[in-house]
VMD Tcl script that draws the C-alpha trace (Angstrom):
set ca {
  {-30.53 17.13 -87.10}
  {-30.20 20.86 -85.85}
  {-30.92 19.70 -82.45}
  {-28.11 17.14 -82.38}
  {-25.99 19.64 -83.78}
  {-26.63 22.16 -81.07}
  {-26.36 19.32 -78.27}
  {-22.81 18.69 -79.97}
  {-21.78 22.05 -79.78}
  {-22.79 22.65 -76.35}
  {-20.92 19.79 -74.96}
  {-17.66 21.03 -77.12}
  {-18.28 24.34 -75.10}
  {-18.18 22.88 -71.88}
  {-15.14 20.75 -72.53}
  {-13.21 24.22 -73.84}
  {-14.65 25.71 -70.51}
  {-13.24 22.86 -68.17}
  {-9.87 23.19 -69.98}
  {-9.82 26.74 -69.62}
  {-10.01 26.29 -65.62}
  {-7.80 23.72 -65.83}
  {-5.19 26.23 -67.67}
  {-6.00 29.13 -65.19}
  {-5.63 26.94 -62.33}
  {-1.87 25.55 -63.71}
  {-0.90 29.33 -64.48}
  {-1.72 30.42 -60.72}
  {0.08 27.42 -59.48}
  {3.09 28.40 -61.69}
  {3.08 32.16 -60.50}
  {3.46 30.47 -56.86}
  {6.22 28.58 -58.06}
  {8.14 31.58 -59.42}
  {7.37 33.33 -56.08}
  {8.14 30.32 -53.76}
  {5.02 31.00 -52.08}
  {4.52 29.70 -48.68}
  {2.73 30.25 -45.47}
  {3.93 31.70 -41.76}
  {3.88 31.09 -38.45}
  {3.67 33.77 -35.68}
  {3.06 33.58 -32.13}
  {-0.08 35.48 -30.68}
  {0.79 38.45 -28.90}
  {-1.21 37.00 -26.01}
  {-1.57 33.61 -24.80}
  {-4.44 32.51 -22.75}
  {-3.74 31.48 -19.36}
  {-2.92 27.92 -18.21}
  {-6.50 27.83 -16.79}
  {-8.15 28.80 -19.66}
  {-10.03 26.41 -21.92}
  {-8.95 26.64 -25.57}
  {-12.17 26.79 -27.74}
  {-12.91 27.09 -31.77}
  {-15.81 29.81 -32.78}
  {-18.80 27.85 -33.24}
  {-21.68 29.00 -35.52}
  {-25.21 27.44 -36.05}
  {-25.18 24.56 -38.26}
  {-25.93 25.64 -41.90}
  {-29.34 23.78 -42.73}
  {-28.18 23.05 -46.25}
  {-26.64 19.61 -45.47}
  {-24.34 18.10 -48.24}
  {-24.82 13.83 -48.13}
  {-22.27 11.87 -49.53}
  {-21.58 7.97 -49.54}
  {-18.17 6.67 -49.20}
  {-16.80 3.49 -50.95}
  {-17.87 1.48 -47.93}
  {-21.12 2.53 -48.07}
  {-20.95 4.91 -45.17}
  {-22.92 8.43 -45.37}
  {-20.70 11.34 -44.24}
  {-22.52 14.62 -43.97}
  {-20.78 18.16 -44.40}
  {-22.43 21.34 -43.66}
  {-21.41 24.52 -45.91}
  {-19.39 26.53 -43.86}
  {-16.60 25.64 -41.31}
  {-16.38 22.19 -39.74}
  {-14.05 20.51 -37.40}
  {-12.89 16.83 -36.99}
  {-15.87 16.34 -34.54}
  {-18.60 17.02 -36.95}
  {-19.31 20.62 -35.27}
  {-19.68 23.59 -37.40}
  {-17.36 26.69 -36.96}
  {-16.52 30.22 -38.21}
  {-13.18 31.07 -39.47}
  {-12.84 34.74 -38.54}
  {-9.69 36.86 -39.35}
  {-7.84 37.28 -35.97}
  {-7.89 41.01 -34.85}
  {-4.39 41.31 -33.54}
  {-0.99 42.83 -34.56}
  {1.27 40.13 -35.75}
  {4.61 39.98 -34.25}
  {7.99 38.50 -35.39}
  {8.91 36.51 -32.18}
  {10.16 32.92 -33.22}
  {10.21 31.70 -29.58}
  {8.08 31.64 -26.23}
  {8.30 29.95 -22.82}
  {5.63 27.35 -21.93}
  {4.75 25.79 -18.85}
  {4.84 21.94 -18.43}
  {1.92 20.84 -16.30}
  {1.11 17.34 -15.26}
  {3.56 15.79 -18.24}
  {2.26 18.13 -20.71}
  {2.31 21.37 -22.75}
  {-0.14 23.65 -24.42}
  {1.20 25.65 -27.14}
  {-0.60 28.40 -29.27}
  {0.64 29.66 -32.61}
  {-0.91 31.63 -35.53}
  {-0.90 30.49 -39.08}
  {-1.00 33.26 -41.82}
  {-1.84 32.06 -45.56}
  {-1.63 35.00 -48.10}
  {-4.70 35.64 -50.25}
  {-2.54 34.72 -53.57}
  {-2.73 30.91 -52.03}
  {-5.99 30.67 -51.87}
  {-8.23 30.03 -54.85}
  {-12.37 28.89 -54.99}
  {-10.77 25.97 -57.47}
  {-8.29 24.27 -55.35}
  {-7.89 23.10 -51.73}
  {-4.88 23.93 -49.67}
  {-3.85 21.30 -47.20}
  {-1.66 22.55 -43.92}
  {0.16 19.94 -41.71}
  {1.95 21.79 -38.39}
  {4.66 19.43 -37.31}
  {6.25 19.45 -33.90}
  {9.80 18.50 -33.28}
  {10.39 16.69 -29.99}
  {14.49 15.78 -29.78}
  {14.63 13.32 -32.88}
  {10.92 12.73 -33.44}
  {8.68 14.91 -35.61}
  {4.88 14.59 -34.71}
  {2.30 15.53 -37.09}
  {-0.45 17.62 -35.76}
  {-4.01 17.99 -37.26}
  {-4.14 19.27 -40.56}
  {-5.82 22.39 -41.66}
  {-8.04 22.49 -45.14}
  {-8.72 25.51 -46.91}
  {-11.02 24.17 -49.56}
  {-12.12 26.40 -52.27}
  {-15.85 26.75 -53.08}
  {-15.80 25.43 -56.59}
  {-13.27 22.54 -55.25}
  {-15.96 21.28 -52.67}
  {-18.88 21.60 -55.18}
  {-16.94 19.57 -57.90}
  {-16.43 17.02 -55.10}
  {-19.65 16.73 -53.85}
  {-21.08 16.27 -57.42}
  {-18.71 13.51 -57.75}
  {-20.60 12.11 -54.81}
  {-23.89 13.14 -56.47}
  {-23.25 10.61 -59.41}
  {-21.90 7.91 -57.43}
  {-25.39 8.07 -55.16}
  {-27.54 8.05 -58.20}
  {-25.67 5.11 -59.46}
  {-26.15 3.25 -55.84}
  {-29.96 4.47 -56.21}
  {-29.98 2.41 -59.24}
  {-29.30 -0.67 -57.74}
  {-32.38 -2.97 -56.41}
  {-32.35 -4.06 -52.83}
  {-35.99 -4.96 -52.64}
  {-35.79 -8.72 -54.00}
  {-39.86 -8.69 -54.67}
  {-38.74 -6.05 -57.47}
  {-36.97 -8.79 -59.09}
  {-39.85 -11.15 -59.47}
  {-43.16 -11.22 -61.18}
  {-45.57 -11.29 -57.89}
  {-48.73 -11.14 -59.76}
  {-48.14 -13.99 -62.06}
  {-46.58 -16.01 -59.46}
  {-49.68 -15.60 -56.99}
  {-51.98 -16.52 -60.16}
  {-50.19 -19.69 -60.66}
  {-50.28 -20.51 -57.07}
  {-54.01 -20.06 -56.71}
  {-54.98 -21.80 -60.03}
  {-52.36 -24.73 -60.11}
  {-51.19 -25.45 -56.48}
  {-54.33 -25.39 -54.37}
  {-52.62 -27.44 -51.49}
  {-49.56 -25.08 -51.08}
  {-52.34 -22.04 -51.26}
  {-53.95 -23.84 -48.43}
  {-51.18 -24.35 -46.24}
  {-49.16 -21.30 -46.80}
  {-50.48 -19.90 -43.63}
  {-49.28 -22.87 -41.50}
  {-45.57 -23.17 -42.72}
  {-44.50 -23.88 -39.03}
  {-45.86 -27.41 -39.52}
  {-45.75 -28.08 -43.60}
  {-42.61 -27.13 -45.67}
  {-44.62 -25.53 -48.31}
  {-41.69 -25.37 -50.74}
  {-41.56 -28.97 -50.86}
  {-45.12 -29.66 -51.85}
  {-45.72 -30.29 -55.75}
  {-49.16 -28.82 -57.46}
  {-51.13 -30.51 -59.81}
  {-48.42 -30.15 -62.59}
  {-45.68 -31.63 -60.28}
  {-44.23 -28.28 -59.92}
  {-43.20 -26.98 -56.23}
  {-43.53 -23.51 -55.16}
  {-39.45 -23.11 -55.19}
  {-39.74 -24.18 -58.79}
  {-42.19 -21.61 -59.74}
  {-40.47 -19.09 -57.94}
  {-37.30 -19.55 -60.25}
  {-39.74 -19.33 -63.04}
  {-41.18 -16.34 -62.51}
  {-37.88 -14.39 -61.44}
  {-37.02 -11.62 -63.95}
  {-33.85 -13.21 -65.01}
  {-32.34 -10.46 -67.16}
  {-33.08 -7.98 -64.36}
  {-31.27 -9.97 -61.89}
  {-28.29 -10.49 -64.10}
  {-28.24 -6.52 -64.65}
  {-28.75 -5.76 -60.80}
  {-25.82 -8.16 -60.04}
  {-23.42 -6.48 -62.62}
  {-24.03 -3.19 -61.23}
  {-23.54 -4.31 -57.58}
  {-20.05 -5.57 -59.15}
  {-19.22 -2.24 -60.64}
  {-19.75 -0.34 -57.06}
  {-15.80 0.09 -56.34}
  {-15.25 1.00 -60.08}
  {-18.00 3.87 -60.03}
  {-16.53 4.95 -56.84}
  {-13.39 5.44 -58.48}
  {-14.80 6.79 -61.65}
  {-17.18 9.51 -59.90}
  {-15.53 10.28 -56.65}
  {-12.08 11.02 -57.97}
  {-11.18 13.18 -54.86}
  {-12.59 11.65 -51.55}
  {-13.70 14.17 -49.02}
  {-11.30 13.79 -46.19}
  {-13.64 12.91 -43.21}
  {-11.13 12.18 -40.21}
  {-7.82 13.48 -39.03}
  {-8.23 17.30 -39.55}
  {-8.65 20.30 -37.31}
  {-10.83 22.58 -39.62}
  {-12.29 22.68 -43.08}
  {-13.57 26.12 -44.03}
  {-14.52 27.01 -47.46}
  {-13.02 29.60 -49.55}
  {-14.94 31.80 -51.61}
  {-14.40 34.27 -54.79}
  {-13.67 37.51 -52.57}
  {-10.65 36.00 -50.44}
  {-8.58 37.94 -47.92}
  {-5.44 36.52 -46.03}
  {-6.61 33.39 -43.80}
  {-5.35 33.71 -40.22}
  {-6.09 31.07 -37.53}
  {-4.77 30.48 -34.02}
  {-3.76 26.81 -33.57}
  {-3.54 25.04 -30.06}
  {-2.31 21.92 -29.06}
  {-1.53 20.20 -26.27}
  {1.41 17.61 -26.24}
  {2.91 15.12 -23.47}
  {6.38 15.81 -22.64}
  {9.22 13.67 -22.29}
  {12.13 13.24 -19.94}
  {14.32 15.95 -20.48}
  {12.30 18.13 -22.76}
  {13.59 21.71 -22.82}
  {12.64 22.86 -26.59}
  {9.84 22.23 -28.96}
  {10.02 23.58 -32.68}
  {7.14 23.82 -34.94}
  {6.88 24.24 -38.73}
  {4.46 24.23 -41.24}
  {4.28 22.34 -44.52}
  {1.57 21.39 -46.88}
  {0.27 21.28 -50.63}
  {-2.13 22.71 -53.03}
  {-4.60 20.34 -54.88}
  {-6.37 20.66 -57.66}
  {-9.08 17.73 -58.60}
  {-7.08 15.46 -56.08}
  {-3.99 16.03 -57.40}
  {-0.84 17.84 -55.72}
  {0.03 20.93 -57.89}
  {2.22 22.64 -55.68}
  {4.27 21.57 -52.61}
  {4.13 24.70 -49.96}
  {7.88 25.03 -48.70}
  {8.49 24.62 -45.03}
  {8.07 27.55 -43.15}
  {10.30 29.22 -40.54}
  {10.06 27.38 -37.15}
  {8.49 28.89 -33.80}
  {10.46 27.39 -31.05}
  {8.89 26.70 -27.63}
  {11.11 26.70 -24.59}
  {9.48 24.43 -21.76}
  {9.84 25.30 -18.28}
  {9.17 22.55 -15.85}
  {9.41 21.99 -12.16}
  {11.59 19.22 -13.00}
  {14.13 21.57 -13.03}
  {13.59 22.78 -9.41}
  {14.74 19.08 -8.10}
  {17.41 18.95 -5.58}
  {19.78 16.25 -5.71}
  {19.55 15.29 -2.18}
  {21.27 11.95 -1.22}
  {19.01 10.24 1.46}
  {20.57 6.83 3.56}
  {18.27 4.09 5.02}
  {19.78 1.94 8.08}
  {19.65 -1.76 7.54}
  {19.99 -4.35 10.02}
  {21.80 -7.46 8.99}
  {21.88 -10.78 10.91}
  {24.24 -12.96 11.42}
  {22.25 -16.35 11.19}
  {20.00 -16.53 8.03}
  {17.58 -19.51 6.96}
  {16.49 -20.49 3.63}
  {13.12 -22.77 3.29}
  {12.47 -24.35 0.26}
  {10.02 -27.51 -0.72}
  {10.71 -30.19 -3.45}
  {8.06 -32.79 -4.55}
  {9.95 -36.08 -4.35}
  {7.47 -38.77 -5.03}
  {7.32 -42.29 -3.30}
  {5.40 -45.05 -4.63}
  {2.37 -45.93 -2.17}
  {3.68 -47.18 1.12}
  {7.62 -47.35 -0.09}
  {10.60 -45.15 1.16}
  {13.13 -45.94 -0.97}
  {13.77 -43.10 -3.85}
  {13.32 -44.06 -7.17}
  {15.43 -41.17 -9.28}
  {13.29 -42.49 -12.35}
  {9.93 -41.83 -10.63}
  {7.82 -38.97 -11.84}
  {10.07 -35.89 -11.34}
  {12.32 -37.39 -8.85}
  {15.70 -36.40 -10.69}
  {14.57 -32.85 -11.49}
  {13.76 -31.98 -7.89}
  {16.92 -33.53 -6.49}
  {19.07 -31.75 -8.95}
  {17.02 -28.76 -8.08}
  {18.25 -29.31 -4.11}
  {21.94 -30.23 -5.13}
  {22.07 -26.92 -7.08}
  {20.53 -24.71 -4.28}
  {23.39 -26.32 -1.98}
  {25.99 -25.64 -4.68}
  {24.92 -22.47 -4.82}
  {25.15 -21.54 -1.20}
  {28.68 -23.16 -0.90}
  {30.06 -21.15 -3.44}
  {28.72 -17.80 -2.95}
  {31.53 -16.98 -0.52}
  {28.96 -14.72 1.86}
  {27.55 -17.66 3.51}
  {28.98 -20.87 5.36}
  {26.02 -23.78 5.86}
  {25.64 -24.93 9.54}
  {23.06 -27.46 8.83}
  {20.28 -28.77 6.62}
  {17.02 -29.71 8.11}
  {15.00 -32.41 6.24}
  {11.43 -32.71 7.24}
  {9.61 -35.47 5.43}
  {5.52 -35.76 5.87}
  {2.65 -38.19 4.68}
  {-0.95 -37.62 3.68}
  {-3.47 -39.12 6.02}
  {-4.10 -42.56 4.00}
  {-3.46 -45.37 6.33}
  {-3.16 -45.45 10.25}
  {-1.02 -42.80 11.84}
  {1.05 -45.32 13.53}
  {2.14 -46.65 9.87}
  {2.43 -43.28 8.74}
  {4.80 -42.17 11.51}
  {7.30 -44.78 10.45}
  {7.06 -44.15 6.57}
  {7.75 -40.49 7.22}
  {10.68 -41.08 9.14}
  {11.97 -43.71 6.62}
  {11.38 -41.58 3.98}
  {13.47 -38.59 5.73}
  {16.38 -40.72 6.17}
  {16.17 -42.12 2.59}
  {16.56 -38.08 1.14}
  {19.51 -37.43 3.63}
  {21.08 -40.14 2.11}
  {21.06 -38.58 -1.41}
  {22.73 -35.41 -0.21}
  {26.52 -35.05 0.35}
  {26.20 -33.45 4.00}
  {30.42 -33.55 4.59}
  {30.32 -29.36 4.72}
  {27.39 -29.17 7.41}
  {25.44 -31.37 9.52}
  {22.30 -33.05 8.17}
  {19.03 -33.18 10.40}
  {16.01 -35.53 9.68}
  {12.60 -34.65 11.00}
  {9.35 -35.99 9.99}
  {5.55 -35.50 10.32}
  {3.50 -38.42 10.01}
  {0.31 -36.97 8.80}
  {0.40 -32.95 7.81}
  {-2.80 -31.59 8.93}
  {-1.84 -28.12 9.31}
  {-1.04 -27.95 5.82}
  {-4.19 -29.52 4.81}
  {-6.49 -27.02 7.02}
  {-4.56 -24.01 5.20}
  {-4.98 -25.78 1.58}
  {-8.96 -26.62 2.31}
  {-9.09 -22.54 3.39}
  {-7.48 -21.22 0.36}
  {-9.25 -23.38 -2.16}
  {-12.19 -21.67 -3.77}
  {-13.24 -25.40 -5.24}
  {-14.46 -26.64 -1.94}
  {-17.88 -25.94 -1.19}
  {-18.53 -27.48 2.19}
  {-16.06 -25.89 3.68}
  {-17.38 -25.68 7.37}
  {-18.40 -29.23 7.31}
  {-14.77 -30.63 6.27}
  {-12.82 -28.32 8.82}
  {-15.41 -29.67 11.52}
  {-14.13 -33.39 10.45}
  {-10.50 -31.99 10.74}
  {-11.00 -31.03 14.13}
  {-11.66 -34.77 15.26}
  {-8.75 -35.64 18.15}
  {-8.09 -39.03 16.71}
  {-6.44 -39.12 13.44}
  {-7.60 -42.45 12.20}
  {-11.20 -41.42 12.93}
  {-10.60 -37.86 11.34}
  {-9.14 -39.83 8.34}
  {-12.17 -42.11 8.27}
  {-14.82 -39.65 8.63}
  {-13.37 -37.46 5.75}
  {-12.93 -40.33 3.28}
  {-16.92 -40.46 3.72}
  {-17.03 -37.03 2.82}
  {-18.70 -36.09 -0.88}
  {-15.88 -34.10 -1.51}
  {-12.86 -36.21 -0.55}
  {-12.08 -37.57 -3.92}
  {-11.10 -34.18 -4.90}
  {-9.18 -33.53 -1.86}
  {-7.51 -37.00 -2.04}
  {-6.56 -35.96 -5.94}
  {-5.57 -32.37 -5.33}
  {-4.40 -31.78 -2.07}
  {-3.22 -35.03 -0.62}
  {0.02 -35.06 -3.18}
  {0.94 -31.43 -1.79}
  {1.52 -33.06 1.75}
  {3.76 -35.52 0.66}
  {6.06 -32.39 -0.14}
  {9.26 -32.67 1.40}
  {10.76 -29.21 3.30}
  {14.11 -28.21 3.45}
  {15.83 -25.65 5.98}
  {19.09 -24.22 5.52}
  {20.68 -22.92 8.58}
  {23.62 -20.65 7.73}
  {25.66 -17.74 8.91}
  {27.59 -14.72 7.13}
  {31.00 -15.31 6.67}
  {33.72 -13.59 8.92}
  {30.85 -11.77 10.97}
  {31.16 -12.18 14.80}
  {28.30 -10.13 16.21}
  {24.64 -11.32 15.83}
  {23.51 -8.03 14.50}
  {24.97 -5.17 12.96}
  {23.46 -1.81 11.58}
  {24.83 -0.19 8.27}
  {23.26 2.46 6.39}
  {23.02 2.24 2.58}
  {21.48 4.82 -0.21}
  {18.22 5.28 -0.16}
  {17.15 3.74 -3.68}
  {13.21 4.60 -3.22}
  {13.97 8.31 -2.92}
  {16.40 8.40 -5.35}
  {14.10 6.82 -7.73}
  {11.53 9.33 -6.80}
  {13.48 11.98 -7.46}
  {14.29 10.31 -11.09}
  {10.85 10.28 -11.83}
  {10.24 13.94 -11.10}
  {13.13 14.59 -13.63}
  {11.27 12.20 -15.93}
  {8.02 13.80 -15.74}
  {6.28 10.87 -14.14}
  {4.61 12.98 -11.76}
  {2.31 10.06 -10.49}
  {5.00 7.80 -9.77}
  {7.28 10.64 -8.03}
  {4.11 11.36 -5.42}
  {3.86 7.35 -4.89}
  {7.77 7.20 -4.19}
  {8.43 10.54 -2.33}
  {4.98 11.29 -0.47}
  {6.26 10.02 3.02}
  {9.47 11.85 2.91}
  {7.79 15.52 3.38}
  {10.76 17.37 2.05}
  {11.15 19.90 -1.01}
  {11.20 16.83 -3.70}
  {7.98 15.84 -2.34}
  {6.57 19.03 -2.18}
  {7.48 19.54 -5.94}
  {5.88 16.21 -6.90}
  {2.57 16.93 -5.53}
  {2.44 20.48 -7.08}
  {3.63 19.10 -10.29}
  {0.46 16.86 -10.17}
  {-1.87 19.58 -8.84}
  {-2.12 18.35 -5.63}
  {-1.96 21.95 -4.19}
  {-2.98 21.29 -0.48}
  {-0.61 18.29 0.10}
  {2.14 20.25 -1.35}
  {1.35 23.14 0.86}
  {0.97 21.21 3.82}
  {4.42 19.77 3.50}
  {5.98 23.48 2.33}
  {4.73 25.05 5.46}
  {6.74 22.79 7.81}
  {10.13 23.20 5.98}
  {12.64 25.62 6.68}
  {12.30 29.12 5.11}
  {14.21 29.35 1.74}
  {13.76 31.15 -1.70}
  {12.82 27.81 -3.32}
  {10.37 26.93 -0.61}
  {8.54 30.25 -0.51}
  {8.37 30.36 -4.46}
  {6.69 26.97 -4.48}
  {4.04 28.52 -2.06}
  {3.55 31.52 -4.28}
  {2.65 29.20 -6.96}
  {0.21 27.18 -4.62}
  {-1.34 30.19 -3.54}
  {-1.88 31.58 -6.73}
  {-3.76 28.45 -7.80}
  {-5.96 28.65 -4.94}
  {-6.89 31.90 -5.84}
  {-5.16 33.69 -2.74}
  {-3.32 36.41 -4.70}
  {-2.09 38.40 -1.75}
  {-0.28 35.21 -0.41}
  {1.22 34.55 -3.58}
  {2.38 37.76 -4.21}
  {4.15 38.17 -0.41}
  {5.60 34.74 -0.85}
  {6.95 35.37 -4.39}
  {8.70 38.77 -3.00}
  {10.06 36.99 -0.14}
  {11.55 34.25 -2.70}
  {13.12 36.98 -4.84}
  {14.65 38.81 -1.76}
  {16.62 35.42 -0.95}
  {17.20 34.25 -4.47}
  {17.62 36.88 -6.90}
  {17.44 34.32 -9.75}
  {13.94 33.33 -8.92}
  {12.58 36.47 -10.44}
  {13.42 35.29 -13.91}
  {11.80 32.09 -13.02}
  {8.50 33.92 -12.34}
  {8.30 34.83 -15.91}
  {8.15 31.21 -17.07}
  {5.33 29.95 -14.61}
  {1.80 31.27 -15.34}
  {1.00 31.31 -12.07}
  {3.64 34.07 -11.12}
  {3.62 35.69 -14.52}
  {0.07 36.61 -14.32}
  {0.54 38.35 -10.91}
  {3.76 40.27 -12.08}
  {1.28 41.70 -15.10}
  {-1.65 42.21 -13.01}
  {0.28 44.08 -10.18}
  {2.85 45.71 -12.41}
  {5.66 43.84 -10.46}
  {8.94 45.15 -12.11}
  {12.19 43.73 -12.05}
  {13.46 47.00 -11.00}
  {10.95 46.89 -7.49}
  {12.32 43.30 -7.07}
}
mol new
graphics top color blue
foreach p $ca { graphics top sphere $p radius 0.5 }
foreach p [lrange $ca 0 end-1] q [lrange $ca 1 end] { graphics top cylinder $p $q radius 0.2 }
display resetview
């Protein structure tokens, strides 16, 4: 009785401690609410050069690895210390730099993206071993808000409580039996088989030939029935109940699941907590006309999975985007276009005739629709006002079945029959016919990948006698396919419209029109679609095409164009950028000074492009010296 009393007292003491912890946490949260505590965003004093690669500080993974099992059965591994979203262990070290109060910075757009860097400062009053701080940076581009990867500042006790839940859940899962042999009295089953079912025992090693489950022993009991008899029924029932409780147990034990994806950093917060600082690097794709990106920070403080405090949004930091797109020149180019007075328009129609017939049956197959199609073309040409019709040439042909003489007469009559359906009062109708359209057949056979004996069939088609040619082809194994799929195409009717432009006397005239290809290329630069701009402008070899190449980091191609252009401030500035990228600082500085001497405004532009601003700082190129 005494032991039981002590146990109950211990439990009550534990409950009192838990309640006390919760009370302290909520009191601390209330203090934050009174202070309206928040986090701060600042710009680093120095931003890495554009060519630098941003890296996290990586340490050797701790050997004390925590294993947890999610509700989906997958295992997750967490190492004590810092861990990023790729599973790499990291150290979070305070930044040894002066925090500045500047709230804006110029960043350069390159190849359709920008890279930002900003400092996150969390005061120690917002850090506690018992809770978790979740911070979400948000970038505002025009009307859209893009949420970046979350930062997690997880208290040591908070993490231990999470892992305790996974430990309890894993212990429950370990109690579920997965080996079915453990759910059967295997010893008793083997004894029963040996004593009562000798035939089954003898045949067990030859199951490929005999279905031992269906063989009955001395007492008329099969092996399958014996298995069912020796199953541990109660154990199976208990095991099935456990299986059905996996979701319920997961929710009960893992009340606050560990975030395993979509975060940038998860660092543990201990008892002796200082202010937390972190430099956040992020690349973003730009958009047409994008000049400004505002970044702010939001988040919350969580205790046992419950959000206790919403961190007010921080004051934003602003990044002003500089881009080569702003240096495009609105040049209007023109192209010379040759306009012919006479125009031809060709089309085909699948007008079908019954075998050996030349009269048109409008209700046969698709004849009605095909004739309407031809008539619509004629009506469209006559009503456009741009063209006048001179003539319409109707050419009918036949497939090679039958004699060449008969097909010649048949094709001629079919052309006449089609002409009778067309109103030719506004133009002249010309009827032509091809008895057997072998040239079209050659072309169809060559392009048809289904034909296997291409050489043999083309050799047959080389026979000079039309009738003998058809006879030899009909004996070929692939003739049924050719007759069914290619011959019908030979019976199509070709229509050739001969037109001339209204009110045009000369046979040809030359006119200039805006070069739409060039205009589209310039617009592609403004839209930051540089690959398209290079494709459209590459052959023009002017300042805009050089800009497109430079924006794609094709520096050699850009320099090749720029060096052939007349000297100008913009031309020399772009050459300075290209030489700076290629490591020729002497040339880069010379071209930059030349550019500024020609266009004073370019000295301010130099501070926006990292290729030039780096040189300004390195060689102390002051504005007074320019």
